[in-house]
Backbone as JSON Lines, residues from 0, in Angstrom:
{"i":0,"aa":"M","n":[36.8,30.79,-8.6],"ca":[37.16,29.37,-8.53],"c":[35.97,28.51,-8.96]}
{"i":1,"aa":"S","n":[36.2,27.54,-9.85],"ca":[35.12,26.7,-10.32],"c":[34.68,25.73,-9.22]}
{"i":2,"aa":"R","n":[33.41,25.39,-9.23],"ca":[32.9,24.51,-8.18],"c":[33.33,23.07,-8.43]}
{"i":3,"aa":"T","n":[33.28,22.28,-7.37],"ca":[33.66,20.88,-7.46],"c":[32.52,20.07,-8.08]}
{"i":4,"aa":"I","n":[32.88,19.18,-9.0],"ca":[31.91,18.31,-9.64],"c":[31.7,17.09,-8.75]}
{"i":5,"aa":"K","n":[30.47,16.87,-8.32],"ca":[30.16,15.74,-7.45],"c":[29.8,14.5,-8.28]}
{"i":6,"aa":"V","n":[30.52,13.43,-8.02],"ca":[30.4,12.23,-8.85],"c":[29.94,11.03,-8.03]}
{"i":7,"aa":"L","n":[29.04,10.25,-8.62],"ca":[28.62,8.95,-8.09],"c":[29.3,7.88,-8.93]}
{"i":8,"aa":"L","n":[29.92,6.91,-8.26],"ca":[30.6,5.82,-8.95],"c":[29.91,4.51,-8.64]}
{"i":9,"aa":"A","n":[29.38,3.86,-9.68],"ca":[28.68,2.58,-9.52],"c":[29.46,1.49,-10.24]}
{"i":10,"aa":"E","n":[30.04,0.56,-9.48],"ca":[30.89,-0.49,-10.02],"c":[30.91,-1.63,-9.03]}
{"i":11,"aa":"D","n":[30.62,-2.85,-9.49],"ca":[30.48,-3.95,-8.53],"c":[31.8,-4.54,-8.07]}
{"i":12,"aa":"Q","n":[32.88,-4.35,-8.82],"ca":[34.18,-4.87,-8.4],"c":[34.89,-3.82,-7.53]}
{"i":13,"aa":"S","n":[35.05,-4.14,-6.25],"ca":[35.55,-3.15,-5.29],"c":[36.93,-2.6,-5.66]}
{"i":14,"aa":"M","n":[37.83,-3.45,-6.15],"ca":[39.17,-2.98,-6.49],"c":[39.13,-1.98,-7.63]}
{"i":15,"aa":"V","n":[38.31,-2.27,-8.62],"ca":[38.17,-1.36,-9.77],"c":[37.53,-0.05,-9.32]}
{"i":16,"aa":"R","n":[36.47,-0.18,-8.5],"ca":[35.76,1.01,-8.01],"c":[36.69,1.92,-7.21]}
{"i":17,"aa":"E","n":[37.44,1.32,-6.29],"ca":[38.35,2.11,-5.45],"c":[39.47,2.75,-6.27]}
{"i":18,"aa":"A","n":[39.96,2.02,-7.28],"ca":[41.01,2.57,-8.14],"c":[40.49,3.77,-8.94]}
{"i":19,"aa":"L","n":[39.28,3.63,-9.5],"ca":[38.68,4.75,-10.25],"c":[38.45,5.95,-9.34]}
{"i":20,"aa":"A","n":[37.95,5.67,-8.12],"ca":[37.69,6.76,-7.17],"c":[38.99,7.47,-6.8]}
{"i":21,"aa":"A","n":[40.05,6.71,-6.6],"ca":[41.34,7.3,-6.24],"c":[41.89,8.15,-7.38]}
{"i":22,"aa":"L","n":[41.78,7.65,-8.6],"ca":[42.29,8.39,-9.75],"c":[41.51,9.68,-9.98]}
{"i":23,"aa":"L","n":[40.18,9.58,-9.9],"ca":[39.37,10.78,-10.08],"c":[39.59,11.77,-8.94]}
{"i":24,"aa":"G","n":[39.85,11.22,-7.74],"ca":[40.09,12.09,-6.58],"c":[41.35,12.94,-6.69]}
{"i":25,"aa":"L","n":[42.24,12.58,-7.61],"ca":[43.45,13.38,-7.83],"c":[43.16,14.67,-8.59]}
{"i":26,"aa":"E","n":[41.99,14.72,-9.21],"ca":[41.6,15.91,-9.96],"c":[41.09,16.98,-9.0]}
{"i":27,"aa":"D","n":[41.55,18.22,-9.17],"ca":[41.19,19.3,-8.25],"c":[39.69,19.62,-8.26]}
{"i":28,"aa":"D","n":[39.04,19.42,-9.4],"ca":[37.65,19.87,-9.54],"c":[36.64,18.72,-9.48]}
{"i":29,"aa":"I","n":[37.1,17.51,-9.14],"ca":[36.19,16.36,-9.11],"c":[36.26,15.69,-7.74]}
{"i":30,"aa":"E","n":[35.09,15.37,-7.17],"ca":[35.04,14.65,-5.91],"c":[34.04,13.49,-6.03]}
{"i":31,"aa":"V","n":[34.5,12.28,-5.74],"ca":[33.6,11.12,-5.72],"c":[32.91,11.12,-4.36]}
{"i":32,"aa":"V","n":[31.63,11.5,-4.36],"ca":[30.89,11.67,-3.1],"c":[30.09,10.43,-2.71]}
{"i":33,"aa":"A","n":[29.94,9.49,-3.65],"ca":[29.17,8.27,-3.35],"c":[29.68,7.13,-4.21]}
{"i":34,"aa":"Q","n":[29.74,5.93,-3.6],"ca":[30.12,4.72,-4.31],"c":[29.11,3.62,-3.99]}
{"i":35,"aa":"V","n":[28.65,2.93,-5.03],"ca":[27.74,1.8,-4.82],"c":[28.24,0.62,-5.65]}
{"i":36,"aa":"S","n":[27.83,-0.58,-5.24],"ca":[28.28,-1.79,-5.93],"c":[27.15,-2.51,-6.65]}
{"i":37,"aa":"R","n":[25.93,-1.96,-6.54],"ca":[24.76,-2.59,-7.16],"c":[23.99,-1.58,-8.0]}
{"i":38,"aa":"G","n":[23.44,-2.08,-9.11],"ca":[22.67,-1.2,-9.97],"c":[21.41,-0.67,-9.3]}
{"i":39,"aa":"D","n":[20.8,-1.49,-8.42],"ca":[19.55,-1.06,-7.79],"c":[19.79,-0.11,-6.6]}
{"i":40,"aa":"E","n":[21.04,0.26,-6.35],"ca":[21.35,1.25,-5.31],"c":[21.66,2.63,-5.9]}
{"i":41,"aa":"V","n":[21.73,2.69,-7.23],"ca":[22.2,3.9,-7.9],"c":[21.28,5.1,-7.7]}
{"i":42,"aa":"V","n":[19.98,4.91,-7.93],"ca":[19.06,6.05,-7.89],"c":[19.0,6.68,-6.49]}
{"i":43,"aa":"A","n":[18.9,5.85,-5.47],"ca":[18.84,6.36,-4.09],"c":[20.11,7.13,-3.75]}
{"i":44,"aa":"A","n":[21.26,6.61,-4.15],"ca":[22.54,7.28,-3.86],"c":[22.64,8.61,-4.6]}
{"i":45,"aa":"A","n":[22.18,8.63,-5.85],"ca":[22.22,9.87,-6.64],"c":[21.36,10.95,-6.0]}
{"i":46,"aa":"R","n":[20.19,10.54,-5.5],"ca":[19.31,11.5,-4.83],"c":[19.91,11.98,-3.5]}
{"i":47,"aa":"A","n":[20.43,11.03,-2.72],"ca":[20.92,11.35,-1.38],"c":[22.11,12.31,-1.41]}
{"i":48,"aa":"H","n":[22.95,12.18,-2.45],"ca":[24.19,12.97,-2.49],"c":[24.14,14.11,-3.5]}
{"i":49,"aa":"D","n":[23.0,14.29,-4.15],"ca":[22.81,15.4,-5.08],"c":[23.97,15.51,-6.06]}
{"i":50,"aa":"V","n":[24.27,14.4,-6.74],"ca":[25.44,14.35,-7.6],"c":[25.2,15.04,-8.94]}
{"i":51,"aa":"D","n":[26.3,15.43,-9.58],"ca":[26.25,16.08,-10.89],"c":[26.39,15.07,-12.02]}
{"i":52,"aa":"V","n":[27.26,14.08,-11.79],"ca":[27.58,13.09,-12.82],"c":[27.59,11.7,-12.19]}
{"i":53,"aa":"A","n":[26.97,10.73,-12.87],"ca":[27.01,9.33,-12.43],"c":[27.84,8.52,-13.4]}
{"i":54,"aa":"L","n":[28.83,7.8,-12.88],"ca":[29.64,6.88,-13.67],"c":[29.12,5.48,-13.4]}
{"i":55,"aa":"L","n":[28.62,4.81,-14.43],"ca":[27.91,3.56,-14.26],"c":[28.58,2.42,-15.03]}
{"i":56,"aa":"D","n":[29.0,1.39,-14.3],"ca":[29.45,0.16,-14.95],"c":[28.23,-0.54,-15.51]}
{"i":57,"aa":"I","n":[28.4,-1.3,-16.6],"ca":[27.25,-1.98,-17.19],"c":[26.86,-3.21,-16.39]}
{"i":58,"aa":"E","n":[27.83,-4.08,-16.13],"ca":[27.54,-5.36,-15.48],"c":[27.54,-5.22,-13.97]}
{"i":59,"aa":"M","n":[26.36,-5.14,-13.37],"ca":[26.23,-5.04,-11.91],"c":[25.05,-5.89,-11.45]}
{"i":60,"aa":"P","n":[25.11,-6.41,-10.23],"ca":[23.93,-7.1,-9.68],"c":[22.81,-6.11,-9.41]}
{"i":61,"aa":"G","n":[21.6,-6.61,-9.29],"ca":[20.46,-5.72,-9.02],"c":[19.82,-5.25,-10.3]}
{"i":62,"aa":"C","n":[20.57,-4.51,-11.09],"ca":[20.17,-4.14,-12.44],"c":[21.41,-3.64,-13.15]}
{"i":63,"aa":"T","n":[21.38,-3.62,-14.47],"ca":[22.57,-3.2,-15.22],"c":[22.74,-1.68,-15.16]}
{"i":64,"aa":"G","n":[23.93,-1.23,-15.51],"ca":[24.17,0.21,-15.55],"c":[23.3,0.9,-16.58]}
{"i":65,"aa":"I","n":[22.96,0.19,-17.66],"ca":[22.1,0.78,-18.68],"c":[20.68,0.93,-18.16]}
{"i":66,"aa":"E","n":[20.2,-0.07,-17.43],"ca":[18.87,0.03,-16.83],"c":[18.83,1.14,-15.79]}
{"i":67,"aa":"A","n":[19.91,1.26,-15.0],"ca":[19.98,2.33,-14.0],"c":[20.02,3.69,-14.67]}
{"i":68,"aa":"A","n":[20.74,3.77,-15.8],"ca":[20.82,5.03,-16.54],"c":[19.45,5.48,-17.02]}
{"i":69,"aa":"A","n":[18.65,4.53,-17.49],"ca":[17.31,4.86,-17.99],"c":[16.44,5.44,-16.88]}
{"i":70,"aa":"V","n":[16.54,4.87,-15.67],"ca":[15.75,5.37,-14.54],"c":[16.25,6.75,-14.13]}
{"i":71,"aa":"L","n":[17.57,6.93,-14.05],"ca":[18.14,8.23,-13.69],"c":[17.74,9.3,-14.71]}
{"i":72,"aa":"H","n":[17.8,8.94,-15.98],"ca":[17.46,9.89,-17.04],"c":[16.01,10.35,-16.92]}
{"i":73,"aa":"R","n":[15.16,9.42,-16.5],"ca":[13.73,9.74,-16.37],"c":[13.45,10.53,-15.09]}
{"i":74,"aa":"E","n":[14.06,10.13,-13.98],"ca":[13.74,10.72,-12.68],"c":[14.61,11.91,-12.31]}
{"i":75,"aa":"L","n":[15.85,11.94,-12.8],"ca":[16.77,13.05,-12.5],"c":[17.37,13.54,-13.81]}
{"i":76,"aa":"P","n":[16.56,14.19,-14.65],"ca":[17.0,14.53,-16.01],"c":[18.21,15.47,-16.08]}
{"i":77,"aa":"A","n":[18.48,16.22,-15.02],"ca":[19.62,17.14,-15.04],"c":[20.95,16.41,-14.8]}
{"i":78,"aa":"L","n":[20.87,15.21,-14.26],"ca":[22.07,14.42,-13.94],"c":[22.72,13.92,-15.23]}
{"i":79,"aa":"K","n":[24.04,14.06,-15.33],"ca":[24.77,13.59,-16.5],"c":[25.23,12.15,-16.28]}
{"i":80,"aa":"L","n":[25.17,11.36,-17.33],"ca":[25.4,9.91,-17.2],"c":[26.55,9.45,-18.08]}
{"i":81,"aa":"V","n":[27.54,8.8,-17.43],"ca":[28.68,8.24,-18.14],"c":[28.64,6.73,-17.93]}
{"i":82,"aa":"V","n":[28.47,5.97,-19.01],"ca":[28.43,4.51,-18.92],"c":[29.82,3.97,-19.23]}
{"i":83,"aa":"L","n":[30.3,3.09,-18.35],"ca":[31.63,2.5,-18.5],"c":[31.5,1.01,-18.78]}
{"i":84,"aa":"T","n":[32.36,0.5,-19.65],"ca":[32.31,-0.92,-19.94],"c":[33.7,-1.5,-20.11]}
{"i":85,"aa":"T","n":[33.85,-2.76,-19.73],"ca":[35.08,-3.48,-20.02],"c":[34.92,-4.23,-21.33]}
{"i":86,"aa":"F","n":[33.72,-4.23,-21.84],"ca":[33.42,-5.01,-23.04],"c":[33.33,-4.12,-24.26]}
{"i":87,"aa":"G","n":[33.94,-4.55,-25.35],"ca":[33.78,-3.82,-26.59],"c":[32.57,-4.31,-27.33]}
{"i":88,"aa":"R","n":[31.44,-4.41,-26.66],"ca":[30.22,-4.93,-27.29],"c":[29.43,-3.79,-27.89]}
{"i":89,"aa":"P","n":[29.39,-3.7,-29.21],"ca":[28.78,-2.53,-29.85],"c":[27.32,-2.31,-29.52]}
{"i":90,"aa":"G","n":[26.57,-3.4,-29.28],"ca":[25.15,-3.23,-28.97],"c":[24.93,-2.44,-27.7]}
{"i":91,"aa":"Y","n":[25.88,-2.5,-26.79],"ca":[25.76,-1.75,-25.54],"c":[25.75,-0.24,-25.8]}
{"i":92,"aa":"L","n":[26.52,0.19,-26.77],"ca":[26.59,1.63,-27.07],"c":[25.21,2.15,-27.47]}
{"i":93,"aa":"R","n":[24.58,1.43,-28.38],"ca":[23.25,1.85,-28.83],"c":[22.25,1.84,-27.65]}
{"i":94,"aa":"S","n":[22.32,0.78,-26.84],"ca":[21.41,0.68,-25.68],"c":[21.66,1.81,-24.69]}
{"i":95,"aa":"A","n":[22.93,2.12,-24.46],"ca":[23.28,3.19,-23.5],"c":[22.77,4.54,-23.99]}
{"i":96,"aa":"M","n":[22.93,4.81,-25.28],"ca":[22.47,6.08,-25.82],"c":[20.95,6.19,-25.75]}
{"i":97,"aa":"E","n":[20.28,5.07,-26.04],"ca":[18.81,5.07,-25.96],"c":[18.33,5.27,-24.53]}
{"i":98,"aa":"A","n":[19.16,4.84,-23.56],"ca":[18.79,4.99,-22.15],"c":[19.05,6.41,-21.63]}
{"i":99,"aa":"G","n":[19.73,7.23,-22.44],"ca":[19.97,8.61,-22.04],"c":[21.39,8.92,-21.62]}
{"i":100,"aa":"A","n":[22.33,8.0,-21.88],"ca":[23.72,8.25,-21.49],"c":[24.31,9.42,-22.26]}
{"i":101,"aa":"D","n":[25.16,10.18,-21.58],"ca":[25.84,11.31,-22.21],"c":[27.24,10.92,-22.69]}
{"i":102,"aa":"A","n":[27.76,9.82,-22.13],"ca":[29.09,9.36,-22.53],"c":[29.16,7.85,-22.42]}
{"i":103,"aa":"F","n":[30.0,7.26,-23.26],"ca":[30.18,5.81,-23.26],"c":[31.66,5.54,-23.47]}
{"i":104,"aa":"L","n":[32.31,5.0,-22.43],"ca":[33.76,4.83,-22.47],"c":[34.15,3.44,-21.97]}
{"i":105,"aa":"V","n":[35.33,2.98,-22.39],"ca":[35.85,1.75,-21.83],"c":[36.5,2.08,-20.49]}
{"i":106,"aa":"K","n":[36.38,1.14,-19.55],"ca":[36.84,1.37,-18.19],"c":[38.35,1.56,-18.08]}
{"i":107,"aa":"D","n":[39.09,0.95,-19.01],"ca":[40.55,1.07,-18.92],"c":[41.09,2.28,-19.68]}
{"i":108,"aa":"A","n":[40.21,3.23,-19.99],"ca":[40.68,4.48,-20.59],"c":[41.56,5.21,-19.57]}
{"i":109,"aa":"P","n":[42.52,6.01,-20.04],"ca":[43.36,6.76,-19.11],"c":[42.52,7.63,-18.18]}
{"i":110,"aa":"A","n":[43.01,7.78,-16.94],"ca":[42.26,8.56,-15.94],"c":[41.99,9.98,-16.41]}
{"i":111,"aa":"A","n":[42.95,10.56,-17.11],"ca":[42.78,11.93,-17.59],"c":[41.63,12.02,-18.6]}
{"i":112,"aa":"Q","n":[41.49,10.97,-19.4],"ca":[40.41,10.94,-20.38],"c":[39.06,10.81,-19.69]}
{"i":113,"aa":"L","n":[39.01,10.01,-18.64],"ca":[37.77,9.84,-17.89],"c":[37.38,11.15,-17.2]}
{"i":114,"aa":"A","n":[38.36,11.81,-16.6],"ca":[38.1,13.1,-15.93],"c":[37.62,14.13,-16.93]}
{"i":115,"aa":"E","n":[38.24,14.13,-18.11],"ca":[37.85,15.09,-19.14],"c":[36.43,14.82,-19.62]}
{"i":116,"aa":"A","n":[36.07,13.53,-19.68],"ca":[34.7,13.18,-20.08],"c":[33.7,13.69,-19.07]}
{"i":117,"aa":"V","n":[34.02,13.6,-17.77],"ca":[33.14,14.12,-16.72],"c":[32.91,15.61,-16.92]}
{"i":118,"aa":"R","n":[33.99,16.33,-17.21],"ca":[33.87,17.79,-17.42],"c":[33.06,18.1,-18.68]}
{"i":119,"aa":"K","n":[33.3,17.34,-19.72],"ca":[32.62,17.61,-20.99],"c":[31.11,17.37,-20.91]}
{"i":120,"aa":"V","n":[30.71,16.25,-20.27],"ca":[29.26,15.99,-20.2],"c":[28.56,17.05,-19.34]}
{"i":121,"aa":"L","n":[29.26,17.54,-18.32],"ca":[28.67,18.58,-17.49],"c":[28.5,19.88,-18.28]}
{"i":122,"aa":"A","n":[29.35,20.05,-19.28],"ca":[29.27,21.23,-20.14],"c":[28.29,21.03,-21.3]}
{"i":123,"aa":"G","n":[27.63,19.85,-21.3],"ca":[26.61,19.61,-22.31],"c":[27.09,18.86,-23.54]}
{"i":124,"aa":"E","n":[28.32,18.37,-23.51],"ca":[28.84,17.63,-24.65],"c":[28.56,16.13,-24.5]}
{"i":125,"aa":"R","n":[28.66,15.43,-25.6],"ca":[28.53,13.97,-25.6],"c":[29.9,13.37,-25.92]}
{"i":126,"aa":"V","n":[30.27,12.34,-25.17],"ca":[31.59,11.74,-25.34],"c":[31.43,10.24,-25.59]}
{"i":127,"aa":"I","n":[31.93,9.78,-26.73],"ca":[31.83,8.36,-27.08],"c":[33.2,7.85,-27.51]}
{"i":128,"aa":"D","n":[33.61,6.72,-26.94],"ca":[34.87,6.11,-27.33],"c":[34.83,5.85,-28.84]}
{"i":129,"aa":"P","n":[35.78,6.39,-29.6],"ca":[35.71,6.28,-31.07],"c":[35.78,4.86,-31.58]}
{"i":130,"aa":"T","n":[36.53,4.0,-30.9],"ca":[36.63,2.6,-31.34],"c":[35.29,1.9,-31.18]}
{"i":131,"aa":"L","n":[34.61,2.15,-30.04],"ca":[33.31,1.55,-29.8],"c":[32.27,2.1,-30.78]}
{"i":132,"aa":"A","n":[32.38,3.39,-31.09],"ca":[31.45,4.0,-32.04],"c":[31.58,3.36,-33.42]}
{"i":133,"aa":"A","n":[32.82,3.15,-33.85],"ca":[33.06,2.54,-35.17],"c":[32.53,1.11,-35.2]}
{"i":134,"aa":"A","n":[32.74,0.38,-34.11],"ca":[32.26,-1.01,-34.05],"c":[30.74,-1.06,-34.09]}
{"i":135,"aa":"A","n":[30.09,-0.12,-33.4],"ca":[28.63,-0.1,-33.37],"c":[28.06,0.18,-34.76]}
{"i":136,"aa":"L","n":[28.71,1.09,-35.5],"ca":[28.26,1.4,-36.85],"c":[28.44,0.19,-37.77]}
{"i":137,"aa":"A","n":[29.57,-0.49,-37.6],"ca":[29.86,-1.65,-38.44],"c":[28.89,-2.81,-38.14]}
{"i":138,"aa":"E","n":[28.51,-2.94,-36.88],"ca":[27.67,-4.05,-36.46],"c":[26.22,-3.89,-36.91]}
{"i":139,"aa":"G","n":[25.76,-2.65,-36.95],"ca":[24.38,-2.41,-37.33],"c":[23.43,-2.52,-36.14]}
{"i":140,"aa":"A","n":[22.16,-2.4,-36.42],"ca":[21.16,-2.38,-35.35],"c":[20.9,-3.78,-34.8]}
{"i":141,"aa":"N","n":[20.38,-3.81,-33.6],"ca":[19.97,-5.07,-32.96],"c":[18.78,-5.65,-33.73]}
{"i":142,"aa":"P","n":[18.91,-6.87,-34.28],"ca":[17.82,-7.43,-35.08],"c":[16.69,-8.02,-34.23]}
{"i":143,"aa":"L","n":[16.93,-8.17,-32.93],"ca":[15.94,-8.82,-32.06],"c":[14.88,-7.85,-31.58]}
{"i":144,"aa":"T","n":[13.65,-8.3,-31.53],"ca":[12.58,-7.48,-30.96],"c":[12.69,-7.51,-29.43]}
{"i":145,"aa":"D","n":[11.98,-6.61,-28.77],"ca":[12.0,-6.57,-27.3],"c":[11.54,-7.91,-26.72]}
{"i":146,"aa":"R","n":[10.51,-8.5,-27.32],"ca":[9.98,-9.76,-26.8],"c":[10.98,-10.9,-27.01]}
{"i":147,"aa":"E","n":[11.64,-10.92,-28.17],"ca":[12.66,-11.95,-28.42],"c":[13.81,-11.83,-27.42]}
{"i":148,"aa":"R","n":[14.2,-10.62,-27.14],"ca":[15.27,-10.39,-26.15],"c":[14.81,-10.86,-24.77]}
{"i":149,"aa":"E","n":[13.57,-10.57,-24.43],"ca":[13.03,-10.97,-23.13],"c":[13.05,-12.5,-22.98]}
{"i":150,"aa":"V","n":[12.63,-13.2,-24.03],"ca":[12.6,-14.66,-24.0],"c":[14.02,-15.23,-23.93]}
{"i":151,"aa":"L","n":[14.94,-14.67,-24.7],"ca":[16.32,-15.15,-24.66],"c":[16.96,-14.92,-23.29]}
{"i":152,"aa":"R","n":[16.7,-13.75,-22.71],"ca":[17.24,-13.47,-21.36],"c":[16.73,-14.5,-20.37]}
{"i":153,"aa":"A","n":[15.43,-14.79,-20.47],"ca":[14.83,-15.76,-19.54],"c":[15.37,-17.17,-19.79]}
{"i":154,"aa":"A","n":[15.73,-17.45,-21.03],"ca":[16.23,-18.79,-21.38],"c":[17.69,-18.99,-21.01]}
{"i":155,"aa":"A","n":[18.36,-17.9,-20.63],"ca":[19.8,-17.97,-20.37],"c":[20.15,-18.92,-19.23]}
{"i":156,"aa":"D","n":[19.24,-19.11,-18.3],"ca":[19.52,-19.98,-17.15],"c":[19.17,-21.45,-17.41]}
{"i":157,"aa":"G","n":[18.78,-21.76,-18.66],"ca":[18.49,-23.15,-18.99],"c":[17.07,-23.59,-18.7]}
{"i":158,"aa":"A","n":[16.16,-22.64,-18.55],"ca":[14.77,-22.99,-18.27],"c":[14.15,-23.72,-19.45]}
{"i":159,"aa":"T","n":[13.2,-24.6,-19.16],"ca":[12.48,-25.32,-20.22],"c":[11.45,-24.38,-20.85]}
{"i":160,"aa":"N","n":[10.91,-24.8,-21.99],"ca":[9.88,-23.99,-22.63],"c":[8.67,-23.8,-21.72]}
{"i":161,"aa":"A","n":[8.32,-24.86,-20.98],"ca":[7.18,-24.77,-20.07],"c":[7.46,-23.74,-18.96]}
{"i":162,"aa":"E","n":[8.67,-23.77,-18.44],"ca":[9.04,-22.81,-17.39],"c":[9.07,-21.39,-17.93]}
{"i":163,"aa":"L","n":[9.59,-21.24,-19.14],"ca":[9.61,-19.91,-19.77],"c":[8.2,-19.4,-20.0]}
{"i":164,"aa":"A","n":[7.34,-20.27,-20.49],"ca":[5.95,-19.9,-20.76],"c":[5.26,-19.42,-19.48]}
{"i":165,"aa":"A","n":[5.48,-20.14,-18.38],"ca":[4.86,-19.76,-17.11],"c":[5.41,-18.44,-16.6]}
{"i":166,"aa":"A","n":[6.72,-18.28,-16.7],"ca":[7.35,-17.07,-16.17],"c":[6.98,-15.83,-16.97]}
{"i":167,"aa":"L","n":[6.81,-15.99,-18.28],"ca":[6.55,-14.85,-19.16],"c":[5.08,-14.69,-19.52]}
{"i":168,"aa":"H","n":[4.23,-15.58,-18.96],"ca":[2.79,-15.54,-19.22],"c":[2.48,-15.66,-20.72]}
{"i":169,"aa":"L","n":[3.17,-16.62,-21.35],"ca":[2.96,-16.91,-22.76],"c":[2.65,-18.38,-22.92]}
{"i":170,"aa":"S","n":[2.15,-18.75,-24.09],"ca":[1.96,-20.18,-24.36],"c":[3.31,-20.79,-24.75]}
{"i":171,"aa":"Q","n":[3.43,-22.13,-24.6],"ca":[4.68,-22.78,-24.98],"c":[4.95,-22.63,-26.48]}
{"i":172,"aa":"G","n":[3.89,-22.65,-27.27],"ca":[4.04,-22.47,-28.72],"c":[4.62,-21.1,-29.05]}
{"i":173,"aa":"T","n":[4.15,-20.08,-28.36],"ca":[4.64,-18.72,-28.58],"c":[6.11,-18.62,-28.19]}
{"i":174,"aa":"V","n":[6.46,-19.22,-27.06],"ca":[7.86,-19.23,-26.62],"c":[8.74,-19.89,-27.68]}
{"i":175,"aa":"R","n":[8.29,-21.04,-28.18],"ca":[9.05,-21.75,-29.22],"c":[9.23,-20.88,-30.46]}
{"i":176,"aa":"N","n":[8.17,-20.17,-30.83],"ca":[8.25,-19.3,-32.01],"c":[9.26,-18.18,-31.82]}
{"i":177,"aa":"Y","n":[9.24,-17.54,-30.64],"ca":[10.19,-16.46,-30.37],"c":[11.63,-16.98,-30.4]}
{"i":178,"aa":"L","n":[11.85,-18.14,-29.77],"ca":[13.2,-18.72,-29.75],"c":[13.66,-19.09,-31.15]}
{"i":179,"aa":"S","n":[12.76,-19.69,-31.92],"ca":[13.09,-20.1,-33.28],"c":[13.46,-18.89,-34.15]}
{"i":180,"aa":"T","n":[12.68,-17.82,-34.03],"ca":[12.94,-16.61,-34.81],"c":[14.28,-16.0,-34.41]}
{"i":181,"aa":"A","n":[14.55,-15.94,-33.1],"ca":[15.81,-15.38,-32.63],"c":[16.99,-16.19,-33.13]}
{"i":182,"aa":"I","n":[16.86,-17.52,-33.1],"ca":[17.93,-18.41,-33.57],"c":[18.2,-18.17,-35.06]}
{"i":183,"aa":"Q","n":[17.12,-18.0,-35.85],"ca":[17.27,-17.74,-37.28],"c":[17.95,-16.39,-37.53]}
{"i":184,"aa":"K","n":[17.51,-15.37,-36.81],"ca":[18.07,-14.03,-37.0],"c":[19.56,-13.98,-36.68]}
{"i":185,"aa":"L","n":[19.96,-14.75,-35.67],"ca":[21.35,-14.73,-35.22],"c":[22.21,-15.75,-35.97]}
{"i":186,"aa":"A","n":[21.57,-16.52,-36.84],"ca":[22.28,-17.51,-37.66],"c":[23.08,-18.5,-36.8]}
{"i":187,"aa":"V","n":[22.42,-19.02,-35.77],"ca":[23.04,-20.0,-34.87],"c":[22.2,-21.28,-34.87]}
{"i":188,"aa":"R","n":[22.67,-22.29,-34.14],"ca":[22.02,-23.61,-34.2],"c":[21.0,-23.86,-33.09]}
{"i":189,"aa":"N","n":[21.18,-23.2,-31.95],"ca":[20.29,-23.49,-30.83],"c":[20.19,-22.29,-29.89]}
{"i":190,"aa":"R","n":[19.36,-22.44,-28.87],"ca":[19.11,-21.31,-27.95],"c":[20.36,-20.93,-27.16]}
{"i":191,"aa":"T","n":[21.19,-21.93,-26.8],"ca":[22.41,-21.62,-26.05],"c":[23.34,-20.73,-26.86]}
{"i":192,"aa":"E","n":[23.5,-21.07,-28.13],"ca":[24.33,-20.23,-29.02],"c":[23.68,-18.86,-29.24]}
{"i":193,"aa":"A","n":[22.36,-18.83,-29.3],"ca":[21.66,-17.56,-29.5],"c":[21.91,-16.62,-28.32]}
{"i":194,"aa":"V","n":[21.81,-17.16,-27.1],"ca":[22.05,-16.35,-25.9],"c":[23.49,-15.84,-25.91]}
{"i":195,"aa":"R","n":[24.44,-16.73,-26.2],"ca":[25.85,-16.35,-26.18],"c":[26.14,-15.28,-27.23]}
{"i":196,"aa":"T","n":[25.65,-15.47,-28.44],"ca":[25.9,-14.51,-29.52],"c":[25.28,-13.15,-29.21]}
{"i":197,"aa":"A","n":[24.04,-13.17,-28.73],"ca":[23.36,-11.91,-28.41],"c":[24.08,-11.16,-27.28]}
{"i":198,"aa":"R","n":[24.58,-11.9,-26.31],"ca":[25.32,-11.27,-25.21],"c":[26.64,-10.68,-25.7]}
{"i":199,"aa":"E","n":[27.33,-11.43,-26.56],"ca":[28.62,-10.95,-27.08],"c":[28.47,-9.66,-27.85]}
{"i":200,"aa":"K","n":[27.35,-9.51,-28.52],"ca":[27.12,-8.32,-29.32],"c":[26.47,-7.19,-28.5]}
{"i":201,"aa":"G","n":[26.13,-7.49,-27.24],"ca":[25.49,-6.47,-26.42],"c":[24.04,-6.24,-26.75]}
{"i":202,"aa":"W","n":[23.38,-7.29,-27.31],"ca":[21.99,-7.15,-27.75],"c":[20.99,-7.63,-26.71]}
{"i":203,"aa":"L","n":[21.42,-8.18,-25.61],"ca":[20.48,-8.64,-24.58],"c":[20.39,-7.59,-23.47]}
């Protein structure tokens, strides 16, 4: 008899999390042994429950599923990582793969497909939603540098250049330059549009 696959489910929306847990629980060889609603709770839960596979939503408080995946990949390299998204944002796929994800799927995929992905990654395979893969190839690479992304993320809350400079330990002139370059690369008119466009493409 094959052993049960122990799964950690990280999803901030309780109804979605419970539905996924219930659907996966119908599988004879899969058991959801831990559920968390925050990205910064993922690593501790994975360690405490000695899980085989972590299913990670991208958008969570504390830290994103991609950030959590990067920490898990570094600290628990044997753990298999499945990143789930409700967004067809191609930049997320590239970020997830760079963080060490073994699979990247949309959350509304059929339960049987999700269960099969859990089995496949445990067997050493990589599973990527074909529609998301095609979109990522069509979109191309993220044109923003790490520093430009950092400044745009910080600017998302409407901070002034002076506030951004203080928070990021940069001069106001440097902040302006990063914002200006990002706006040009994204072919938009201002920082608000730059943040929105970068988020839509999964580049932040």
